[in-house]
C-alpha positions, -999 to 999 in steps of 0.1 A, spaced: -75 51 -216 -66 72 -189 -64 112 -199 -34 133 -194 -39 161 -174 -28 197 -187 -5 201 -161 11 171 -166 5 170 -207 28 208 -204 51 190 -178 59 162 -203 64 185 -232 91 207 -207 110 178 -201 112 164 -238 124 202 -247 153 202 -222 161 162 -229 163 178 -267 185 205 -257 210 186 -233 214 159 -265 215 183 -293 253 191 -290 263 152 -296 243 161 -328 256 190 -342 281 188 -376 313 183 -365 310 175 -328 336 149 -316 310 122 -301 323 84 -306 293 68 -318 304 36 -319 303 36 -280 270 59 -283 258 31 -307 272 -1 -285 257 11 -251 223 21 -264 219 -13 -283 228 -29 -248 209 -11 -228 177 -16 -257 187 -53 -254 186 -56 -220 151 -40 -217 132 -56 -246 129 -91 -229 104 -73 -206 82 -61 -237 84 -94 -258 60 -120 -245 70 -151 -264 107 -141 -249 90 -136 -215 74 -168 -216 103 -188 -224 117 -178 -196 92 -187 -172 78 -149 -168 107 -143 -145 121 -110 -167 135 -81 -148 97 -58 -155 103 -23 -161 125 -1 -163 152 3 -136 165 -33 -139 198 -21 -157 206 18 -152 241 4 -148 244 5 -185 235 40 -182 259 51 -154 289 34 -178 276 54 -203 280 86 -179 313 76 -171 326 71 -208 310 96 -226 305 133 -230 270 145 -215 253 153 -243 263 115 -261 258 96 -226 220 113 -228 213 96 -263 220 62 -249 190 60 -232 159 69 -255 159 32 -275 155 12 -240 135 37 -228 111 41 -255 114 1 -260 106 -8 -223 73 -21 -210 46 1 -203 22 -13 -176 -7 13 -182 -19 31 -208 -16 56 -222 17 38 -235 29 67 -258 30 99 -238 48 72 -206 73 62 -229 81 92 -240 79 112 -205 101 82 -194 127 86 -223 131 125 -215 135 121 -182 160 87 -183 176 112 -207 181 140 -183 190 119 -155 220 100 -175 231 141 -188 231 154 -151 251 119 -138 278 126 -171 284 163 -160 289 153 -122 312 128 -133 329 151 -159 335 178 -133 354 150 -111 379 143 -139 357 108 -145 378 101 -177 414 105 -161 403 85 -130 393 53 -156 426 51 -171 429 38 -208 443 5 -224 472 -2 -201 469 27 -180 457 11 -145 423 31 -130 430 57 -101 415 38 -76 403 48 -50 401 83 -66 378 64 -90 350 56 -63 341 95 -63 331 107 -101 309 72 -101 296 83 -67 291 115 -76 272 102 -110 252 80 -93 238 104 -69 233 129 -96 212 102 -118 189 96 -85 186 132 -75 174 143 -111 153 110 -117 137 117 -81 130 152 -88 114 147 -120 93 119 -111 79 139 -80 69 165 -107 48 140 -130 32 124 -92 22 162 -90 14 171 -118 -5 139 -131 -21 127 -101 -28 164 -85 -6 155 -50 9 182 -27 46 190 -37 54 174 0 33 140 -7 48 137 -40 80 136 -37 79 123 4 98 91 4 112 89 -32 144 97 -23 148 75 7 138 49 -14 159 53 -44 197 60 -31 209 23 -22 193 9 -48 215 39 -69 244 37 -53 248 -2 -60 240 6 -99 272 30 -94 293 1 -86 284 -19 -112 284 12 -139 319 22 -125 331 -22 -129 314 -20 -165 335 15 -176 363 1 -161 365 -30 -179 356 -13 -210 383 7 -211 410 -17 -201 425 -36 -229 402 -65 -225 376 -43 -246 340 -36 -245 333 -75 -246 350 -77 -209 322 -53 -199 294 -75 -209 306 -98 -174 290 -70 -154 255 -76 -168 255 -113 -158 252 -104 -121 229 -77 -121 209 -102 -141 205 -127 -122 193 -100 -95 171 -85 -112 159 -123 -118 156 -119 -79 140 -94 -75 115 -103 -102 108 -132 -83 98 -116 -51 74 -96 -72 56 -121 -84 59 -141 -47 45 -104 -34 15 -104 -62 8 -140 -51 3 -131 -15 -19 -102 -23 -40 -126 -46 -43 -144 -12 -54 -118 7 -78 -108 -21 -93 -141 -20 -100 -146 11 -117 -107 17 -140 -116 -14 -155 -144 7 -158 -125 37 -176 -99 19 -199 -121 -1 -203 -143 31 -211 -112 54 -231 -86 27 -233 -61 52 -197 -50 58 -184 -49 26 -153 -28 21 -148 -28 59 -118 -46 60 -99 -26 35 -104 4 55 -93 -13 85 -65 -25 72 -54 11 56 -64 28 94 -41 2 107 -14 12 83 -19 48 95 -16 43 133 14 17 127 28 53 105 22 75 131 43 53 157 70 48 135 68 12 129 97 0 105 86 0 66 89 -39 65 65 -43 94 33 -22 77 23 -48 49 20 -76 78 -3 -42 97 -28 -40 71 -32 -77 65 -37 -76 96 -69 -52 96 -82 -68 60 -81 -98 72 -90 -99 111 -125 -111 107 -117 -137 82 -131 -165 111 -165 -154 97 -158 -178 72 -165 -204 99 -195 -192 108 -229 -208 101 -244 -183 75 -278 -188 95 -263 -172 124 -245 -143 108 -281 -135 85 -300 -142 112 -332 -120 118 -342 -119 156 -322 -126 185 -292 -150 188 -296 -178 214 -265 -178 238 -253 -212 222 -252 -189 189 -234 -159 205 -206 -184 215 -205 -195 179 -202 -158 169 -178 -156 196 -154 -183 181 -146 -162 151 -111 -151 162 -104 -184 171 -115 -195 136 -99 -170 117 -64 -178 135 -69 -215 125 -75 -207 88 -48 -183 84 -20 -206 110 -2 -221 79 4 -188 59 35 -175 70 43 -142 54 12 -130 76 35 -133 108 21 -110 135 -9 -105 118 -22 -147 127 -21 -129 163 -37 -96 154 -68 -120 136 -69 -139 170 -65 -112 198 -84 -80 181 -113 -85 203 -95 -85 236 -97 -52 259 -73 -37 277 -91 -37 310 -98 -77 309 -129 -82 296 -128 -88 263 -126 -123 243 -113 -151 237 -87 -152 263 -94 -120 281 -60 -102 277 -56 -72 294 -28 -42 287 5 -51 274 -3 -89 270 -29 -76 244 0 -77 210 6 -48 192 -11 -51 162 -41 -67 177 -46 -32 195 -40 -13 165 -65 -34 144 -90 -29 175 -93 8 176 -88 8 133 -123 -13 133 -140 3 161 -135 38 142 -146 24 106 -176 13 120 -186 39 135 -174 65 107 -188 39 78 -229 44 63 -249 11 61 -282 -3 50 -295 0 84 -277 28 98 -256 62 94 -222 75 97 -212 91 132 -190 121 117 -153 118 123 -147 139 152 -177 118 174 -165 91 165 -127 101 174 -145 120 205 -160 83 212 -125 64 213 -105 88 232 -136 85 258 -126 45 259 -88 48 261 -75 29 285 -105 9 295 -111 -8 257 -88 6 235 -47 16 240 -47 47 242 -12 54 224 -30 36 195 -63 60 199 -37 92 200 -21 82 170 -51 74 150 -65 109 159 -26 123 149 -29 106 113 -61 115 108 -56 151 112 -28 149 85 -45 126 62 -80 129 66 -106 100 59 -127 87 31 -159 75 51 -173 41 34 -210 29 22 -217 -7 17 -231 -23 -14 -261 -25 3 -273 8 6 -274 14 -27 -299 -9 -38 -336 -1 -43 -349 -31 -25 -341 -39 13 -332 -74 27 -351 -105 22 -385 -101 48 -391 -68 52 -383 -33 41 -354 -15 54 -360 15 77 -344 48 70 -315 54 89 -314 79 118 -290 105 126 -283 96 158 -280 60 151 -247 48 157 -227 12 144 -200 3 161 -178 -33 156 -158 -45 182 -158 -69 210 -195 -74 223 -214 -62 252 -223 -88 277 -252 -74 300 -275 -96 324 -302 -70 324 -320 -45 307 -321 -21 333 -281 -22 334 -279 -12 295 -308 13 300 -286 35 327 -257 39 309 -250 65 285 -259 54 251 -230 78 234 -203 64 255 -218 25 252 -214 31 214 -178 37 214 -169 19 245 -182 -16 233 -180 -9 193 -205 -31 192 -240 -11 204 -262 6 180 -280 34 194 -312 48 180 -331 72 205 -335 60 242 -336 27 237 -297 9 233 -301 -15 206 -268 -44 201 -263 -49 164 -234 -74 163 -248 -114 157 -223 -113 190 -242 -92 212 -279 -101 201 -298 -101 229 -336 -118 240 -349 -94 264 -374 -75 244 -374 -44 262 -340 -35 248 -348 -39 214 -367 -15 193 -402 -1 205 -413 6 165 -449 -1 162 -440 -20 130 -422 -51 124 -390 -46 109 -368 -80 109 -339 -67 100 -337 -41 126 -343 -73 154 -314 -84 138 -293 -58 153 -260 -60 142 -225 -39 144 -199 -62 158 -211 -91 131 -200 -63 107 -163 -60 121 
């Protein structure tokens, strides 16, 4: 069970005290509280939230009932238009306590939800009452005052939204330890449109409730609301299925290529950081993340003996490795929700100067998502600790990316990543292999050297050892993102790039099979 931080517990207690103070006037003796209307609306809201918690009812409806609080806020907004503030706040309590809780501890979460929802309804009723909602709605044969009635309804929806997002941001800051800006960032923007729709539906319920047809007519508003919530639940089920598909593919790659566990998730995260810095629309961010996570899924089509080979690759084996982007593209061709991610999987090893693979595209010919993933891939490769190499510091990796911007990487993507790192920082990765006591079969794992660099991008193609030795090892590490340097000698680590020239390999007197299989790109 998760332990609630002390700051969050104090925050919840304050919210409960505030909610109690708001509802107290309705409970005082002599208060003209319309208990009949309060009971009906409270029972209606509780009944709407109950199916999501009842497993038997949920299964009988195909598991597609709306999940979680928020689906039936129109009932609460109708109560804010029909009742005094204190009475309106009471209608939110039973349904909030009955609503489904996804994570423990359930008790404090339900108490927090009831307090926050009651305070939001109280604020909505105060805003609506200040603009004369009681008169604007009419009563019985008296027609509602349209379009003026839209004003108190809009004010109620806005106050409800502001109160709820303010409270939610506070609990995120205290429970998760987030900075104030990060805790509230994006909450209001995401909530405004749904709450505006809920406000209109609540206005319709309130008008029908006050009409000569009575409360029964107001129930008809809930039918389209339930249908919309059912559609929303279906969308989330489909989204969960998409996530499960992605996780299965990533786990398959991690099992086959044990040296790069966690690499795919980090590349997906870095790709999203770049996309956000470039101002990419929210609906494309998921696709960017999928592109980063699945960029190496084509390794499933590469023979395991080639991926884990101890020793240099033959030219034929090297050509097989270089086919992994095309293998990956073929594997995901039929997965429609990936969209633009498919082109990123195919082209993430292209270079800006046209020397990449599989098609030698250059500049703007390379898809935008592929250019993002290329930078994210190389950056994580250089900053990740593996069983055979130690991570480079983030500033050093950034310097190498900037050095190679224009020839290898898109300068715009590199600049976006640098800005994102300045703002959010970066958590370097360690593979599972490093924590094991025993090394790979066939030899011991050598202690990583401080200057060793591991990157994972397009392969290095050289014709002679002298050509490699003449280059700056640090520059080659980022420029090729397949290069691992270990002193003056340059060793390639990628299965795409392993060379057969003995003078380019390690000169340690003790033979080490796991080192002779030099591979950074393979781990991309």
